[in-house]
Wavefront OBJ file of the C-alpha trace (Angstrom):
o trace
v -4.752 15.231 -46.279
v -1.379 15.294 -44.559
v -0.534 13.053 -41.591
v 2.410 13.108 -39.229
v 3.318 9.576 -38.154
v 5.627 8.793 -35.244
v 6.233 6.177 -32.595
v 8.343 5.278 -29.566
v 8.931 8.755 -28.184
v 9.672 7.296 -24.718
v 9.211 10.626 -22.972
v 11.088 12.818 -25.448
v 9.394 15.158 -27.916
v 12.047 17.014 -29.892
v 11.456 20.506 -31.197
v 12.606 19.259 -34.612
v 9.741 16.763 -34.568
v 7.219 19.444 -33.694
v 8.589 21.609 -36.486
v 8.016 18.784 -38.984
v 4.472 18.249 -37.749
v 3.450 21.840 -38.438
v 0.709 21.916 -41.069
v -0.398 18.311 -40.542
v -4.126 17.598 -40.463
v -3.701 14.757 -37.958
v -0.971 12.913 -36.061
v -0.633 9.159 -35.540
v 1.430 7.798 -32.632
v 2.313 4.106 -32.650
v 2.832 3.683 -28.911
v 5.528 3.685 -26.215
v 4.642 7.288 -25.560
v 5.722 7.433 -21.886
v 3.428 10.152 -20.521
v 0.271 12.149 -21.171
v 2.293 15.330 -21.694
v 3.529 14.002 -25.034
v -0.031 13.538 -26.300
v -1.141 16.900 -24.915
v 1.666 18.697 -26.739
v 0.944 16.845 -29.982
v -2.758 17.659 -29.637
v -1.877 21.352 -29.625
v -0.591 20.847 -33.186
v -3.303 18.605 -34.681
v -5.801 15.890 -33.670
v -3.938 12.849 -32.322
v -4.724 9.149 -32.800
v -2.574 6.935 -30.572
v -2.299 3.311 -29.489
v -0.838 1.953 -26.296
v 2.691 0.529 -26.378
v 4.079 -2.240 -24.192
v 5.890 0.363 -22.055
v 2.834 2.585 -21.582
v 1.688 1.689 -18.089
v -1.213 2.735 -15.853
v -1.395 6.298 -17.148
v -2.315 4.928 -20.601
v -5.083 2.560 -19.502
v -7.633 4.404 -21.628
v -5.587 4.117 -24.838
v -6.595 1.323 -27.232
v -4.234 -1.464 -28.251
v -5.430 -1.122 -31.855
v -7.112 1.519 -33.970
v -9.207 1.016 -37.093
v -10.147 4.364 -38.610
v -10.747 6.334 -41.781
v -8.888 9.563 -42.523
v -8.779 11.488 -45.758
v -10.669 8.785 -47.598
v -8.163 6.096 -46.551
v -8.753 3.191 -44.198
v -6.008 2.833 -41.594
v -5.021 0.286 -38.983
v -2.568 0.943 -36.178
v -1.050 -1.181 -33.412
v 2.244 -1.109 -31.536
v 3.658 -4.516 -32.451
v 3.726 -5.983 -35.941
v 2.688 -9.396 -34.610
v -0.654 -7.905 -33.569
v -1.676 -6.893 -37.094
v -4.937 -8.539 -38.177
v -5.376 -11.150 -40.862
v -6.776 -9.764 -44.073
v -4.623 -6.649 -44.017
v -5.506 -5.951 -47.646
v -8.706 -4.172 -46.643
v -6.584 -1.311 -45.276
v -4.782 1.311 -47.322
v -2.157 1.949 -44.639
v -1.106 0.003 -41.547
v 1.167 1.576 -38.929
v 3.257 -0.224 -36.307
v 6.129 0.714 -33.997
v 8.152 -1.056 -31.278
v 11.366 -1.931 -33.167
v 12.747 1.643 -33.397
v 13.678 0.902 -37.021
v 12.089 2.623 -40.000
v 10.444 0.225 -42.437
v 8.119 0.735 -45.377
v 6.840 -2.145 -47.478
v 3.817 -3.079 -49.530
v 1.865 -6.121 -48.367
v -0.631 -6.908 -51.090
v -2.522 -3.675 -51.623
v -1.558 -2.253 -48.228
v 1.338 0.011 -47.279
v 2.891 -1.185 -44.006
v 4.851 1.521 -42.201
v 7.019 1.553 -39.108
v 8.105 5.191 -38.670
v 10.952 4.171 -36.340
v 11.634 6.118 -33.161
v 12.005 9.871 -32.753
v 12.526 9.607 -28.993
v 15.818 9.030 -27.157
v 18.466 7.757 -29.535
v 19.588 4.184 -28.925
v 23.194 3.535 -29.819
v 23.693 4.426 -33.502
v 20.101 3.982 -34.629
v 18.562 6.669 -36.800
v 15.986 9.045 -35.315
v 13.044 8.933 -37.702
v 9.392 9.738 -38.267
v 7.228 9.946 -41.394
v 4.800 12.191 -43.216
v 1.973 10.786 -45.340
v -0.157 12.586 -47.908
v -3.420 11.126 -49.214
v -4.756 12.039 -52.633
v -8.158 10.760 -53.854
v -7.881 8.370 -56.793
v -10.469 7.692 -59.526
v -9.661 3.995 -59.094
v -11.169 4.000 -55.620
v -8.214 3.567 -53.276
v -6.437 6.827 -52.463
v -2.881 7.454 -53.532
v -0.561 7.586 -50.517
v 2.858 9.255 -50.603
v 5.095 8.437 -47.618
v 8.118 10.603 -46.820
v 10.755 9.425 -44.359
v 12.006 12.177 -42.050
v 15.426 11.815 -40.416
v 16.051 13.972 -37.356
v 19.592 15.180 -36.724
v 20.502 13.730 -33.341
v 22.744 16.605 -32.308
v 20.619 19.505 -33.502
v 21.092 22.718 -31.546
v 17.409 22.948 -30.584
v 15.794 20.342 -28.402
v 12.699 20.054 -26.277
v 12.145 17.453 -23.572
v 8.567 16.769 -22.581
v 7.973 14.944 -19.322
v 10.517 14.024 -16.670
v 13.233 12.285 -18.678
v 16.086 14.131 -16.966
v 14.781 13.251 -13.510
v 14.442 9.630 -14.652
v 18.086 9.653 -15.729
v 19.103 11.104 -12.355
v 17.153 8.360 -10.589
v 18.780 5.649 -12.707
v 22.213 7.103 -11.870
v 21.470 7.022 -8.140
v 20.019 3.520 -8.205
v 22.810 2.167 -10.398
v 25.392 3.651 -8.020
v 23.722 1.620 -5.250
v 24.226 -1.537 -7.299
v 20.615 -2.088 -8.334
v 20.146 -3.871 -11.702
v 18.551 -1.885 -14.523
v 15.677 -4.347 -14.868
v 14.763 -3.839 -11.196
v 14.930 -0.053 -11.499
v 12.650 -0.136 -14.531
v 10.238 -2.661 -13.040
v 9.731 -0.742 -9.786
v 8.801 2.445 -11.655
v 7.096 1.119 -14.772
v 9.826 2.506 -17.050
v 11.130 1.224 -20.361
v 13.694 -1.491 -19.526
v 15.794 -0.947 -22.653
v 16.029 2.795 -21.996
v 17.030 2.263 -18.345
v 19.642 -0.284 -19.422
v 21.096 2.225 -21.879
v 21.290 4.956 -19.228
v 22.874 2.582 -16.706
v 25.404 1.380 -19.277
v 26.427 4.940 -20.141
v 26.796 5.765 -16.440
v 28.984 2.716 -15.769
v 31.170 3.138 -18.841
v 31.699 6.905 -18.377
v 32.797 7.431 -14.739
v 31.741 10.790 -13.370
v 29.130 11.489 -16.051
v 26.010 13.335 -14.872
v 22.467 13.457 -16.259
v 23.316 16.253 -18.700
v 26.299 14.275 -19.963
v 24.199 11.163 -20.488
v 21.574 13.171 -22.327
v 24.255 14.584 -24.591
v 25.599 11.106 -25.348
v 22.062 9.982 -26.194
v 21.722 12.885 -28.607
v 19.049 14.677 -26.577
l 1 2 3 4 5 6 7 8 9 10 11 12 13 14 15 16 17 18 19 20 21 22 23 24 25 26 27 28 29 30 31 32 33 34 35 36 37 38 39 40 41 42 43 44 45 46 47 48 49 50 51 52 53 54 55 56 57 58 59 60 61 62 63 64 65 66 67 68 69 70 71 72 73 74 75 76 77 78 79 80 81 82 83 84 85 86 87 88 89 90 91 92 93 94 95 96 97 98 99 100 101 102 103 104 105 106 107 108 109 110 111 112 113 114 115 116 117 118 119 120 121 122 123 124 125 126 127 128 129 130 131 132 133 134 135 136 137 138 139 140 141 142 143 144 145 146 147 148 149 150 151 152 153 154 155 156 157 158 159 160 161 162 163 164 165 166 167 168 169 170 171 172 173 174 175 176 177 178 179 180 181 182 183 184 185 186 187 188 189 190 191 192 193 194 195 196 197 198 199 200 201 202 203 204 205 206 207 208 209 210 211 212 213 214 215 216 217 218 219 220
């Protein structure tokens, strides 16, 4: 069984990500999705299992904070923040978290703990990453799991934006020009504070830049 594992898309679903997901039997999303359109597009590729991130607001009320499931003979646990992992993690073959935007793979006892990083809007010089996992049944009982890190080129010629990210950027530009703080802009609209702060910072430090210019600087 082959899984596509991603997190922290924050309203951006790149064509390169969709290309990598082709052929997957299921997709896991570790939260901070931003809108239902992301999940709908992913569901057109393969069945999707997703948890709610701290920036997923009212639209995501039906999403669980944690998932405990079995796929391909493996027992999995997923939650957005690492601090919310359960005690006794060893009963799971794979645990997936998100939130930090940094790829991490480690073994905790008999469990693989994976943070696939973020494949959404690029933040500063952070890598744009996701992961693929393949499960192979093992005579010993626990399946063998092979994890492959996928790095997405941040200035690839093909890109796909799902949702209203450009209109959000335009709104942040207008509100920032009026002198409103990024945290207030984000709070009033239920948007990701860190993303709004990044957009506002790019607008202030690059006089005259428009939404397309900011998207280009973010590698979108």
